[in-house]
C-alpha positions in Angstrom: 22.7 -14.1 -5.2 21.3 -10.6 -5.7 19.7 -9.0 -2.6 16.2 -7.7 -2.7 17.1 -4.1 -2.5 19.1 -4.3 -5.8 16.3 -6.3 -7.4 13.9 -3.4 -6.5 16.0 -0.9 -8.4 16.1 -3.2 -11.4 12.3 -3.7 -11.3 11.6 0.0 -11.0 13.8 0.6 -14.1 11.7 -1.9 -16.1 14.6 -4.3 -16.7 14.3 -8.1 -16.6 15.8 -10.3 -13.9 15.6 -14.0 -12.8 13.7 -15.2 -9.8 14.7 -18.7 -8.6 12.7 -20.8 -6.0 13.8 -23.3 -3.4 11.9 -25.9 -5.4 14.5 -25.6 -8.3 12.3 -23.5 -10.5 13.4 -20.2 -12.1 11.6 -17.6 -14.2 12.4 -14.5 -16.2 10.5 -11.6 -14.6 9.8 -8.0 -15.5 7.6 -5.5 -13.7 4.5 -5.1 -15.9 3.8 -1.4 -15.0 6.7 -0.1 -17.1 6.4 -2.6 -20.0 7.1 -1.4 -23.5 6.9 -3.2 -26.9 10.7 -3.5 -27.1 10.8 -4.8 -23.5 8.2 -7.4 -24.2 10.1 -8.5 -27.3 13.3 -8.8 -25.4 11.7 -11.0 -22.8 10.2 -13.2 -25.5 13.6 -13.5 -27.2 15.4 -14.4 -24.0 12.8 -17.1 -23.2 12.1 -18.4 -26.7 8.4 -18.2 -26.0 5.7 -15.5 -25.3 5.7 -14.3 -21.7 2.8 -14.7 -19.3 1.2 -12.1 -17.1 0.9 -12.4 -13.3 -1.8 -10.5 -11.5 -3.4 -10.7 -8.1 -6.7 -12.4 -7.6 -8.1 -9.0 -6.4 -7.2 -7.4 -9.8 -8.6 -10.3 -11.8 -11.8 -10.2 -9.8 -12.0 -6.4 -10.4 -11.7 -7.1 -14.1 -14.7 -9.4 -13.9 -13.0 -12.8 -13.8 -11.6 -15.5 -11.5 -14.2 -15.3 -8.8 -13.0 -18.4 -7.0 -9.2 -17.7 -7.2 -7.0 -16.5 -4.3 -3.6 -15.0 -4.0 -1.7 -14.8 -7.3 -3.1 -15.6 -10.7 -1.2 -16.3 -14.0 -2.3 -15.7 -17.5 0.0 -18.3 -19.2 0.6 -16.2 -22.4 0.1 -12.6 -23.5 0.5 -13.7 -27.2 -2.2 -11.9 -29.2 -2.8 -9.1 -26.7 -2.1 -5.6 -27.9 0.1 -3.3 -25.8 -2.9 -1.1 -24.9 -4.7 -4.2 -23.8 -1.9 -5.2 -21.5 -1.8 -1.8 -19.9 -5.5 -2.0 -19.4 -5.2 -5.3 -17.6 -2.5 -4.0 -15.3 -3.6 -0.5 -14.6 -7.2 0.5 -13.9 -6.5 4.1 -14.5 -5.5 3.4 -18.1 -7.9 2.9 -21.0 -10.2 -0.1 -20.3 -8.7 -3.4 -21.4 -10.0 -5.0 -24.6 -8.5 -8.3 -23.6 -10.9 -9.4 -20.9 -11.8 -12.7 -22.7 -8.2 -13.9 -22.0 -9.0 -14.0 -18.3 -10.7 -17.3 -18.7 -7.3 -18.9 -19.2 -5.9 -17.7 -15.8 -4.5 -20.2 -13.4 -3.7 -19.9 -9.7 -0.1 -19.9 -8.6 1.4 -21.5 -5.5 2.0 -19.2 -2.5 5.8 -19.8 -2.5 6.3 -19.7 -6.2 8.3 -17.5 -8.5 5.1 -15.9 -9.6 4.1 -15.0 -6.1 7.6 -13.6 -5.5 7.3 -11.5 -8.7 4.2 -9.8 -7.4 5.8 -9.2 -4.0 8.8 -7.7 -5.6 6.6 -5.2 -7.6 4.8 -4.2 -4.4 8.1 -3.7 -2.5 9.2 -1.5 -5.4 6.1 0.6 -5.0 4.8 -0.5 -8.4 1.4 -1.9 -9.5 1.2 -5.6 -8.4 1.6 -7.2 -11.8 4.5 -8.8 -13.6 5.5 -10.4 -16.9 7.0 -13.8 -16.4 8.6 -16.2 -18.8 10.1 -19.7 -18.7 13.8 -20.1 -19.2 15.0 -21.8 -22.4 16.4 -25.3 -22.4 19.9 -23.9 -22.9 19.8 -22.4 -19.4 20.5 -25.6 -17.6 23.6 -23.9 -16.0 21.5 -21.0 -14.7 24.3 -19.0 -13.3 26.4 -19.1 -16.4 23.5 -18.5 -18.7 22.4 -15.5 -16.6 25.9 -14.1 -16.3 26.4 -14.2 -20.1 23.3 -12.1 -20.6 23.9 -9.8 -17.6 20.7 -11.0 -15.9 20.7 -10.8 -12.1 19.3 -13.7 -10.0 17.3 -13.3 -6.8 15.9 -16.0 -4.6 12.1 -16.2 -4.3 12.2 -16.9 -0.5 14.3 -13.8 0.1 11.7 -11.7 -1.6 8.7 -13.3 0.1 10.4 -13.0 3.5 11.7 -9.5 2.9 9.3 -7.6 5.2 9.8 -9.9 8.1 13.6 -9.9 7.7 13.7 -6.1 7.5 11.5 -5.6 10.5 13.5 -8.1 12.6 16.7 -6.3 11.8 15.5 -2.7 12.6 18.0 -0.8 14.8 18.0 2.7 16.2 20.5 4.8 14.2 20.4 8.3 15.8 18.4 10.1 18.5 18.0 13.9 18.3 16.1 16.6 20.3 13.3 18.0 18.2 11.1 20.7 19.7 7.7 20.6 18.0 5.0 23.3 17.7 2.6 21.1 19.6 5.2 19.5 21.9 8.4 21.3 22.8 9.8 18.4 24.8 10.2 15.9 22.0 12.9 13.7 20.6 13.0 11.7 17.3 14.7 8.3 16.9 15.5 7.1 13.5 15.3 3.3 12.8 17.0 1.6 9.9 17.2 -2.1 8.9 20.5 -3.8 8.5 19.1 -5.2 5.2 18.3 -1.8 3.7 14.9 -0.5 3.1 13.3 2.8 4.2 13.7 4.3 7.6 10.9 4.5 10.3 10.9 7.1 13.1 9.8 7.2 16.7 8.8 10.6 18.0 9.1 10.5 21.8 7.0 13.1 23.6 7.9 14.0 27.2 9.5 11.4 29.4 7.5 8.2 29.0 8.4 5.4 31.5 9.3 2.0 30.3 7.9 0.4 33.5 4.4 1.6 32.8 2.1 1.2 29.8 3.1 4.0 27.4 0.6 6.1 25.4 1.4 5.1 21.8 0.3 5.8 18.3 1.1 4.0 15.1 0.9 6.6 12.4 1.5 5.6 8.7 3.2 8.4 6.8 0.8 10.4 4.6 2.6 12.9 2.3 -0.7 14.4 1.1 -2.3 14.7 4.6 0.6 15.2 6.9 2.6 17.6 4.7 0.1 19.1 2.2 -2.9 19.2 4.5 -5.1 17.2 2.2 -8.8 17.2 3.0 -9.4 13.7 1.5 -8.3 11.9 4.6 -7.9 12.6 8.3 -4.2 11.6 8.6 -2.8 15.1 9.2 -5.4 15.9 11.8 -4.8 12.6 13.6 -1.0 13.2 13.6 -1.4 16.7 15.2 -4.0 15.6 17.7 -2.0 12.6 18.8 1.0 14.8 19.5 -1.1 17.3 21.4 -2.7 14.6 23.6 0.8 13.1 24.4 2.2 16.6 25.2 -0.6 17.1 27.8 -0.3 13.6 29.2 1.6 13.2 32.5 4.2 10.8 31.1 4.1 11.9 27.5 4.0 9.2 24.9 5.6 7.7 21.7 4.4 8.2 18.2 5.8 5.7 15.6 5.9 7.3 12.2 5.9 4.3 9.8 6.9 4.4 6.2 3.7 2.8 5.0 2.2 5.4 2.7 -1.3 4.8 1.4 -2.0 1.9 3.7 1.1 0.2 2.4 0.6 0.7 -1.4 2.9 3.7 -1.8 2.3 7.3 -2.8 2.1 6.8 -6.5 -0.4 4.0 -6.2 -2.4 6.1 -3.6 -2.7 8.8 -6.2 -4.0 6.2 -8.6 -6.5 5.3 -6.0 -7.6 8.9 -5.7 -8.3 8.9 -9.5 -10.4 5.8 -9.1 -12.3 7.4 -6.1 -13.1 10.4 -8.3 -14.7 7.8 -10.7 -17.0 6.6 -8.0 -15.1 3.8 -6.1 -14.7 4.0 -2.4 -11.3 3.7 -0.7 -11.5 -0.1 -0.3 -12.7 -0.7 -3.8 -10.0 1.6 -5.3 -7.3 -0.6 -3.6 -8.9 -3.7 -5.0 -9.2 -2.3 -8.5 -5.5 -1.7 -8.4 -4.9 -5.3 -7.4 -4.1 -4.7 -3.7 -5.9 -5.8 -0.5 -7.8 -3.1 1.3 -4.9 -2.7 3.7 -1.3 -3.8 2.8 0.4 -2.6 6.0 2.5 -4.8 8.3 2.9 -3.7 11.9 5.9 -5.9 12.8 8.2 -2.9 12.4 6.2 -1.0 15.0 6.4 -3.9 17.5 10.2 -4.1 16.9 10.6 -0.4 17.4 8.7 -0.4 20.7 10.7 -3.3 22.0 14.0 -1.6 21.1 12.8 1.5 22.9 12.1 -0.6 26.0 8.3 -0.5 25.8 6.4 -3.8 26.2 3.0 -2.5 27.3 1.0 0.3 25.5 -2.1 2.3 25.7 -2.8 2.4 22.0 -4.3 5.5 20.5 -6.2 4.1 17.5 -9.6 3.5 16.0 -8.4 0.4 14.1 -8.8 -2.9 15.8 -6.2 -4.5 13.5 -3.5 -2.4 15.0 -4.4 -3.7 18.4 -4.4 -7.3 17.2 -1.2 -6.9 15.3 0.8 -5.6 18.2 -0.5 -8.4 20.4 0.5 -10.8 17.7 4.0 -9.5 17.7 4.5 -9.6 21.5 3.4 -6.1 22.6 0.7 -6.0 25.4 -2.1 -3.6 24.6 -3.7 -2.7 28.0 -6.1 -0.1 26.6 -7.4 1.3 23.4 -7.6 5.1 23.4 -10.0 6.4 20.7 -8.7 9.2 18.4 -11.7 10.7 16.6 -12.0 14.0 14.8 -14.9 15.7 13.1 -15.2 15.1 9.4 -15.1 17.7 6.7 -17.1 17.7 3.4 -14.3 16.0 1.5 -13.5 13.1 3.9 -16.9 12.3 5.5 -17.6 9.5 3.0 -14.1 8.2 3.4 -14.5 8.0 7.2 -17.8 6.2 6.8 -16.2 3.6 4.5 -13.5 3.0 7.1 -16.1 2.4 9.7 -18.5 0.3 7.6 -16.1 -1.7 5.4 -12.8 -1.7 7.2 -14.1 -2.1 10.8 -12.7 1.1 12.3 -14.4 2.1 15.5 -15.8 5.4 14.5 -19.0 7.3 15.3 -20.2 7.8 11.8 -23.3 9.9 12.6 -21.3 13.1 12.0 -20.0 11.7 8.7 -23.5 10.7 7.6 -24.7 14.3 8.3 -21.7 15.9 6.6 -22.2 13.7 3.4 -25.9 14.5 3.4 -25.3 18.3 3.8 -22.5 18.3 1.2 -24.7 16.4 -1.3 -27.7 18.6 -0.7 -25.6 21.8 -1.0 -24.2 20.6 -4.4 -27.7 19.8 -5.7 -28.9 23.3 -4.7 -25.9 24.9 -6.3 -26.4 22.9 -9.5 -30.1 23.8 -9.5 -29.3 27.5 -9.3 -26.6 27.3 -12.0 -24.2 29.1 -9.8 -20.6 29.8 -10.7 -19.5 27.9 -7.6 -21.3 24.8 -8.9 -19.5 25.1 -12.2 -16.2 25.5 -10.3 -16.9 22.4 -8.2 -17.7 20.4 -11.4 -14.2 21.3 -12.7 -12.4 20.6 -9.5 -14.3 17.4 -8.5 -15.4 15.4 -11.6 -18.8 13.7 -11.1 -18.5 14.1 -7.3 -22.0 15.3 -6.7 -23.5 12.5 -8.8 -21.2 9.9 -7.3 -22.1 10.8 -3.7 -25.8 11.1 -4.4 -25.8 7.6 -6.0 -23.1 6.0 -3.8 -23.3 7.3 -0.2 -20.7 4.8 0.9 -18.0 6.0 -1.5 -15.0 7.9 -0.4 
């Protein structure tokens, strides 16, 4: 059967494939993000019936339906829904869907079903968590022969659903190299890769940390916009640099795990979509949910595996996020101390930091963030009242930002 990595490529190309479950079920599947009218027609032709649409319960709830449903939800048929309506159901940054009345027909799917695997495949591929799904025709009794004749690959549902755990368990160090850093000249980087494919994770070892003592450690999820571009919308780049500085000053150094989990696990493109939604007034948690994701999609099993491979079983964890502590403990790493990592907010990320504290449970002192949001909002009101050129420039760069923050102090 096809492995998951190959299935990811096919999904990203917008091509159909078959997902087969251990229960003997099989479905035609196509990622919904890239759907076109010809693609929809081909799926219907292969199946002999109109495809259905699979969404997450978070997305359905964001659309105004399915309040009591959990996990994965299926709209049995998209027959009668225009292409623009489909895009609106899948992508909250598209034009609003005119097919909301169809949500009443949604049904919950089982956790180990082909439908659940279709959603997981889309998320692994870095796409929106939505898929078109169709039953196989009666003539497909010999599934392998039917699929082969139509050049349709087959992948097992349990392989997709167990992908993250399997990849994490098979992580191995590939190469270690000396890498002097601006903030820590005595540093090495170790690249980790899974035997099953997937993206690499990296361990940055500062100084000479001892394996017989609790190591100062930081789990840092990659952030292209913050780490590389210096984005002011988050605190990621500042946290990365501060953690390296603290480890460089520490007696025994430390280890920073640079994890390929962009955008709290939703991927860079989806994070940019979340930014669009934040500019429309949603906070960082709500934006994820509008896209169909949970507020945090990260898995910390790779981090635990990397620490174990490096010989570290006890850590002093540099974090403000209690979930990181709980996750490492869950995967067998002893956390002997939580070391706070707090930095002052700026006018762009103050509301974001407040949301992390209030809604995501991060252990942050938000008094500075409250003050910064208030001062930023007051300054924008003053500028607007004076009709200054700067107020006009802000309006062009940050659509509706002043009004959004005045009305929604928790957003960010």
